[in-house]
C-alpha positions in Angstrom: 73.3 12.7 63.5 75.4 14.1 60.6 76.5 17.1 62.7 77.6 14.8 65.5 79.6 12.6 63.1 81.1 15.7 61.5 82.1 17.0 64.9 83.6 13.6 65.9 85.6 13.4 62.7 86.9 17.0 63.2 87.8 16.2 66.8 89.8 13.1 65.8 91.7 15.0 63.1 92.4 17.9 65.5 93.3 15.5 68.3 96.0 13.9 66.2 97.6 17.2 65.6 97.3 18.1 69.3 99.0 14.8 70.1 101.9 15.7 67.8 102.2 19.1 69.6 102.3 17.3 73.0 104.5 14.3 72.4 107.8 16.2 72.7 106.6 18.0 75.8 105.7 14.7 77.4 109.0 13.1 76.4 111.1 15.8 78.0 108.9 15.9 81.2 108.9 12.1 81.5 112.6 11.5 80.8 114.2 14.6 82.3 111.6 15.9 84.8 111.7 19.3 83.1 108.4 21.1 82.5 109.4 23.1 79.4 107.3 26.3 79.4 108.9 27.3 76.1 107.4 24.4 74.2 104.6 26.4 72.8 107.1 29.0 71.5 109.0 26.2 69.7 105.7 25.2 68.1 105.0 28.7 66.8 108.7 29.2 65.7 108.4 26.0 63.7 105.3 27.4 62.0 107.3 30.6 61.1 110.2 28.5 59.7 107.8 26.5 57.5 106.1 29.7 56.4 109.5 31.4 55.7 110.8 28.6 53.5 107.5 28.5 51.7 107.7 32.2 51.1 111.3 32.1 50.0 111.5 29.1 47.7 107.9 27.9 47.5 108.6 24.7 49.4 105.5 22.7 50.2 104.8 22.7 54.0 104.8 18.9 54.1 108.4 19.1 53.0 109.1 22.3 54.8 108.2 20.6 58.1 111.5 18.7 57.9 113.4 22.0 57.6 111.5 23.3 60.6 112.3 20.1 62.5 116.0 20.4 61.7 116.2 24.0 62.7 114.3 23.4 65.9 116.3 20.3 66.7 119.6 22.3 66.5 118.1 25.1 68.6 116.7 22.7 71.2 120.0 20.7 71.5 122.0 23.9 71.9 119.7 25.3 74.6 119.7 22.2 76.6 123.4 21.4 76.2 124.8 24.8 77.0 122.1 26.5 79.1 119.5 24.3 80.7 122.0 21.7 81.8 123.7 24.4 83.9 120.6 24.4 86.3 119.2 21.0 85.7 120.4 19.8 89.1 118.6 22.6 90.9 115.0 22.7 92.1 112.2 22.3 89.6 111.3 25.9 90.2 114.6 27.0 88.7 114.0 25.2 85.4 110.5 26.5 85.3 111.8 30.1 85.6 114.5 29.5 83.0 112.1 27.9 80.4 109.6 30.6 81.1 112.2 33.2 80.4 113.2 31.4 77.2 109.5 31.5 76.2 109.3 35.3 76.7 112.5 35.9 74.7 111.5 33.7 71.8 108.0 35.1 71.6 109.3 38.7 71.7 111.9 37.8 69.1 109.1 36.5 66.8 107.1 39.6 67.4 110.0 41.8 66.3 111.0 39.6 63.3 107.5 38.7 62.0 105.1 41.1 63.7 102.0 40.0 65.6 99.9 39.5 62.4 98.2 36.2 61.9 99.7 34.2 59.1 99.2 30.8 57.4 101.1 28.7 55.0 99.3 28.7 51.6 98.8 25.5 49.6 96.6 24.6 46.7 95.1 21.6 48.4 94.8 22.1 52.1 91.4 23.7 51.8 90.0 20.9 49.7 87.7 18.3 51.1 86.7 14.7 50.6 83.1 13.8 50.9 81.9 10.7 52.6 78.1 10.8 52.4 77.1 13.9 54.2 80.5 14.2 56.0 83.2 16.5 54.8 86.8 15.4 55.4 89.2 18.4 55.2 92.2 17.2 53.1 94.8 19.4 55.0 93.7 18.1 58.4 93.6 14.5 57.2 97.2 14.8 55.9 98.3 16.5 59.2 96.6 13.7 61.1 98.5 11.1 59.1 101.8 12.9 59.7 101.0 13.0 63.4 100.4 9.2 63.6 103.4 8.3 61.4 105.8 10.6 63.4 104.5 9.2 66.7 105.1 5.6 65.6 108.5 6.6 64.3 109.4 8.1 67.6 108.2 4.9 69.4 110.4 2.8 67.1 113.4 5.2 67.7 113.0 4.9 71.5 112.4 1.2 71.6 114.6 -0.2 68.8 117.7 1.9 68.6 120.8 2.4 70.8 120.0 6.1 71.0 116.4 5.5 72.1 117.5 2.9 74.6 120.0 5.3 76.0 117.1 7.9 76.4 115.0 5.3 78.1 117.8 4.1 80.4 118.6 7.7 81.4 115.0 8.4 82.2 114.6 5.2 84.3 117.8 5.4 86.3 120.3 8.1 85.5 122.9 6.9 87.9 122.9 3.4 86.5 122.9 4.7 82.9 126.1 6.8 83.7 127.8 3.7 85.2 127.1 1.9 81.9 128.9 4.7 80.0 125.9 6.7 78.8 126.7 10.5 78.6 123.7 11.9 80.4 124.5 15.5 79.3 124.4 14.5 75.7 121.3 12.3 76.1 119.5 15.2 77.8 120.4 17.6 75.0 119.4 15.0 72.4 116.0 14.4 74.0 115.3 18.1 74.2 116.4 18.6 70.6 114.1 15.8 69.5 111.2 17.4 71.4 111.9 20.8 69.8 112.1 19.2 66.4 108.7 17.5 66.8 107.3 20.9 68.0 108.6 22.4 64.8 106.9 19.8 62.6 103.7 20.3 64.5 104.0 24.1 64.1 104.3 23.7 60.3 101.2 21.5 60.3 99.3 24.1 62.3 100.3 26.8 59.8 99.0 24.6 56.9 95.6 24.0 58.3 95.0 27.2 60.3 96.6 30.5 61.3 99.2 31.4 63.9 101.0 34.3 65.5 103.4 34.6 68.4 100.7 35.1 71.0 99.5 31.5 70.4 102.6 30.1 72.1 101.1 30.1 75.6 98.0 28.2 74.5 100.0 25.4 72.9 102.1 25.1 76.1 99.0 24.8 78.2 97.5 22.2 75.8 100.7 20.2 75.9 100.6 20.2 79.6 97.1 18.9 79.8 97.6 16.3 77.1 100.9 15.0 78.6 99.3 14.6 82.1 96.2 13.0 80.6 98.0 10.5 78.5 100.9 9.7 80.9 104.2 11.4 81.2 107.0 10.1 78.9 104.6 7.8 77.0 104.4 8.6 73.2 101.2 6.6 72.7 99.8 8.4 75.7 100.4 11.8 74.1 98.6 10.7 71.0 95.7 9.2 72.9 95.5 12.2 75.2 95.4 14.5 72.1 92.6 12.5 70.6 90.6 12.6 73.8 91.0 16.4 74.1 90.2 16.9 70.4 87.0 14.9 70.8 86.0 16.7 74.0 86.5 20.1 72.5 84.7 19.2 69.2 81.7 17.8 71.1 81.6 20.7 73.5 81.9 23.2 70.6 79.0 21.5 69.0 76.6 21.4 71.9 77.8 23.9 74.5 78.6 27.6 74.7 82.1 28.5 73.8 83.1 29.4 77.4 82.5 25.8 78.4 85.0 24.2 76.0 88.2 24.7 78.0 86.4 24.0 81.3 85.1 20.7 80.0 88.6 19.7 78.8 90.0 20.4 82.3 87.1 18.5 83.9 88.0 15.4 81.8 91.6 15.8 83.0 90.5 15.9 86.6 88.2 12.9 86.3 90.9 10.8 84.6 93.5 11.7 87.2 91.0 10.7 90.0 90.5 7.3 88.4 94.0 6.8 87.0 96.6 9.1 88.6 99.3 7.9 86.2 97.3 9.0 83.2 95.5 7.0 80.5 98.5 5.1 79.4 101.4 4.0 81.6 103.3 6.2 84.0 106.3 8.5 84.1 109.6 6.7 84.3 112.0 9.5 85.3 114.3 8.9 88.3 115.6 11.3 90.8 117.9 14.0 89.4 121.6 13.7 89.5 124.6 15.6 88.4 125.1 15.6 84.6 
């Protein structure tokens, strides 16, 4: 029983971090109808930014994540505003090719700049644990889980209670009507993409704090983001968090009782079953409208 509870706790903590990884991916796909294949590269780049500021000035990663978020926000905004917007009116296949090319370029740049060695962001406390009976609670993962929940709630508040957030929602629901109301769709697209990249940077720093990373991990994070976004419901921030928790639990339970080769297969099986029962995902549905010129 203790091993089951330990696996469940680990799955929940890991799932919260997975939700933070996926929430930006889900937002971009839900609002802009863009499947960003470079999202995993943003996550890993955020981890390197957090590692670099820690190496240079000793900045704690739970503060360095804000530096990573700022750097990735600027990069994401610029890429969307002056590159992706050039092809955003084309077929989805074109944006897939473009973001895939961006992924390759960013990953190769990280290989050149940092090498392919595994790295982590050292702290004096992330490896410590709290003990609840016979259950061990890793302090680093608990803090990362708390960050994930707080950031998700903050994003929900931003989207639902600010003019900027309402502009994002309006553009996602009906771009033509939003433009008629004076909303600059080009700026909103870039802002949305920048927010998603910033969240990916924060998630990357958390990953570097509780585990290891290298450029090759980017594709895995993109795939996880895809699964979680579809599972939770496109464009729904709560959906990304819930989807991450579900995948985290499934992987933890599968790792506890099944051979390692079954872990990913079981996660995809859960996705298929959920989509059969609820094609729109666990929470809500996508609210993007047809594309139009921006």
